[in-house]
N, C-alpha and C positions, 0 to 999 in steps of 0.2 A: 314427843315433840316431832319425831320423824314421821310417825303415823299422821299426825295433823297436818304436816306439810305436804305428805303425799296426798291425804285428801284434798287439801287446797289446790294442789296441782291437777288432781283429777277433776275437780270442779271447774278449774279454768280451761282445762282441755275440752271438757263437755260444752262450756259456754262458747269456746272458740269453734268446735264443730258446729254448734247451733248457729252461730253468726255466719260461718262459711255456708252452710245449707241454705239460710236466709238470702245470702248474697246470690247463691246460685239460683234460688227460686226467683228472686227479683230479676236476675239477668235472663232467665229463661222466659218468664212473663213479659219482660221488656221486648225480647226478640219476637215472641208470638204477636204481641201488639204491634210492633213495627211492621211485620210481615203483613198483617191485615191492612195496614195503610199503605202497602208498597206502591198501588196504582196512583194515589195521590202524590206520593213522594216523587215518582217519576215524573208526573206532571208538573211538580214545583221546580224539579231540576230543568225540565224542558222549557218552561215558561220564562224563567229568570234571565237567561242570557241576552234576551232581546232588549232588556232595559238598559244594558251598557254597551249594546252594538252602536258603533259609530263614533264613540267618545275616544279622546286621547289615550293611548295605551297605559300612560301613567296614571290616568284616573280610574282604570278599570277595577283594579283590586281595593283601592279605597272605597269606591261605590259599593262592591260586593260586601265588604266588611260592614258597611252602614246598614246594608239590607239585611245581613245576617244577624246583627245586633237588633235591628228592629223585629225580626222574625222571632228571635229568642224571647224578646220582651212581649211580643203577641202571646207567645205560648204560655210563659211563665206568670205574667203579671195580668193578663186579660182572660185568656181562655181557661187556664187551669183553675182558678178559683171558681169561676161559674160552673165548670164541668164537674168538679168535685162536690159542690153544693147540690146540684141537680142529682148526682148519683146518690148523695146521702139522704136527701129530703123528697126527692121527686124522681125516683128512678124510672117510673113509668113514662117519663118524658123522653128517655134516651132513644128508644125506637122511633118515634115521630120525628125527633130531631135529626137523627140519622137518615130517615127517609127524605126529610127536607133537604138535607145535604146530598143524598143520592140524586134527587130530582135536579138540583143545581149542577152536580157534576155531569149528569146526563145532558142537560142543556148546553154547558160549556162545550162538551165534546162534539155534540151534534153541530153546535155553531161554527166550531173550528173546522169540522168536515165541510160544512156549507160554505165557508170562506174559501177552502182550498178548491172546492169543485166550482164555484161561482167566480173564483179570482178576485174577490174583494176581501183584502186583509185589513181589518179595522186597526191592527197594530203596527201597520207599516209606517215607519217615519216619513214625513214629507220634506224635512229639512235636515241636512247634515248636523248631528250633534255638536261638533266644535263650533259651527257657526252660530247655534242657538244659545251658547254661552253657559255660565255657571248656574243661572237660574233654572235653565232646563235640566241640568244635572240634579238639582234639588227636587224639581218636579218628578223626574224619572224615578228617583230613590223613593219618594213618598208614594208614587203610584205602585212601585214594586211591593212596598211594605203593606199597602192596602189589599194588594192581590193576595199577598202571603197570609194575611189575616183570614181570609176565607178559606184558603187551602190548609193552613194550620189548624183552623177550627175542625175541619174534616179529619185531619190527621189525629187531633187529640180526641175527638169523640169517638172515631173508630177504635183507638187504642183503649179508651176508657170502656168502651163496651166489651172488649175482650177480657178485661180484669175486673169487671163489675163486681164479681163474686169475692173478691179479696177484701181483706180488712182495710179501713180507711187510710191508715199510715203506709200500708203496703201499696195502696193505689196511689198515694201521693208519690211516694219514692219511685215507682215504676214509671209514672207519667213524667216525672222531672227527667228520669234517665232517657225516656223515649224523647222528650222535647229536645234535650241537649244532643243525644246521639244523632237524631234525624237533622237537626239544624247544622251541625258540623259536617255530617256526611253530604247533605245537599249542597251547601254552599262551598265545600270543599271540592266537589265534582264540578259545580259551576265555575269556580275559579280556574280549574284545570282546563275546562273546555274554552273558557274565554282567552286564556293565555296560550292555548295550543298552537295558534298561528305564530305568536311572538317566539315560542320556543323553537319552532320549525324555522323561522327567520334566522334566530341566533345560530342554529346549527348549519344552515346553509352558508351564512357569512363566515363562520369561525371553524367549521369542522371539515373533515375530508372523508372521502370513500363512503362506507356504510352509513356513517352518522350523518353526513351531508345528504345522502339519498332518503334517510329517515326523516330528516327536516323537510325536504321537498314533499314527502308523503304526508307529513303532519299539515303543512299548508294546503295541499290539495284536498286533504280529507276533511278540513274544517267544514265547509259547506254541507258536506255529506252527513257528517255527525249532527249538525244542527237540524238539517231536514229529517234525519231518522229520529231524532228526539222528539221533534215535533209530532210526527206520525205516532210514535210509541206512546207519548203523552196522551194524544187525543184517544187513542185505542183503549189506553189505560183507564181514562175517566169514563168512558162508556161502559167498560167492563166493570169497574168498581161500582159506578152508579147503579147500574142494572141489577148487579148482585145485591147491593144494599136494599134496593126496593123490593126484589123478589123475596129476600129473607124477611124484610120488615113486614110484608103482606102476610107471610106465613105466621109470624109471631102475632100479628094482630087478628088472625082467624081465618084468613082467606088462603086456604092450603093449596088450591088447584094449581095455580101457575108455578110455584116452586116445586110442587109435588111432581109435576110433569117433568121439570128440568132435573130433578134428583133421580126420577125413574130412568130417564134417558141416560144419565151418567152412569147408573148402575148397569144398565143393558150394555153400554159400550165397555165398561170396565170388565165385566164378566166375558165379553165376547172376544176380547183381544190379548188374553194371556198375559204374558210378562209385562207388556207395555200398558196394561189395563189401568193401573192407577194414573198415569200420566195422561192417557187418552180420555179417561173418565173426566179428570180434572179439566182437560181441554174442552170437553163437551159441555160441561158446567159453565166455563168461561165463555164459550161461544154464545149459548143462549143468554147468559147475563149480558153480553155485549149487545146482542139483538134487542132485549129488553130496554137497555139504557138507549140505544139508538131511536127505538120506537117512542119512548117517552120524550127524549130530548127533541126529535124531529118535530113532534106536535106543538111543543113549546116554542121552537123556532118559528115555525109557521105562524103561530098566534101572535108572537111578539114582533116578527119582522116582516113577514109577506103579507098578512092581512092588512095591518095598518098601512103599509105602503101602498097596496092596492086601493084602499079606502081613500087614502090621501090623493092618489092620482085621480080617481074619479071625482073627487070633492073639487080639486083644482080645475079639471078639465071634463066636465060632463059630457062633452060630445067630441071623442077622440076622433 
């Protein structure tokens, strides 16, 4: 009896160790997948605050909650089933899909850069949000969820590509973990960013000394943080988009572009000693950024500048 109980306990312990190892494997894979999607995550966090800018402070967190719920719904109910079906029955489509997404990211990044250089921001609000009323809030939330659908699709496909070799159920669990973790992380950060000035004002009005000075710093730093996020998001989109395109071309058989980048990465890594790993990665990132910028710039010219010039000549053939 004692021997049987000991054997049972050994079996339970073995199962517990196996479960723990599986949890560790899932967590590690989810971490790798999330890291691969980091550039898109940064842009998601950078893009969202503009949708609640100008609204009454009491409406900011409820709006962010609605957008976060919509984002999670996008990931789990729309994107995840399609992504898993493709990975199960048409895995050859993952690379072209990733490249299509990389092209879109490159275009978005280049378009944002063009807006900054030209001074024309298509996202700048024309009327103060409180004046526009509750319908405007619904419109902005819906617009944020639509934008999130595109970014979430990129996040999930990038994550899926990282764990494509896992078994079906492992893929499912990993992607659910990635979806929840990234959504909570992104919109938690967004909520903190959006409420930063309110926290600062509270400290200014109710605290003294160092805490009050910290409040002044929060209020003064809010525009800087939003501006920095905008630039970081733009650079991240170009870097991630370019890297996806270079790796995709390599996987489809055109090895020269990424072969050159990889060669330069190794040259820098070997020539810089202790910092070789970081500087090699930075070299790869730099060339990926240039590739994304080049592809995005071509699309911006085709979609924006050429039609505008054509329209001008059509309307006024004799300027």
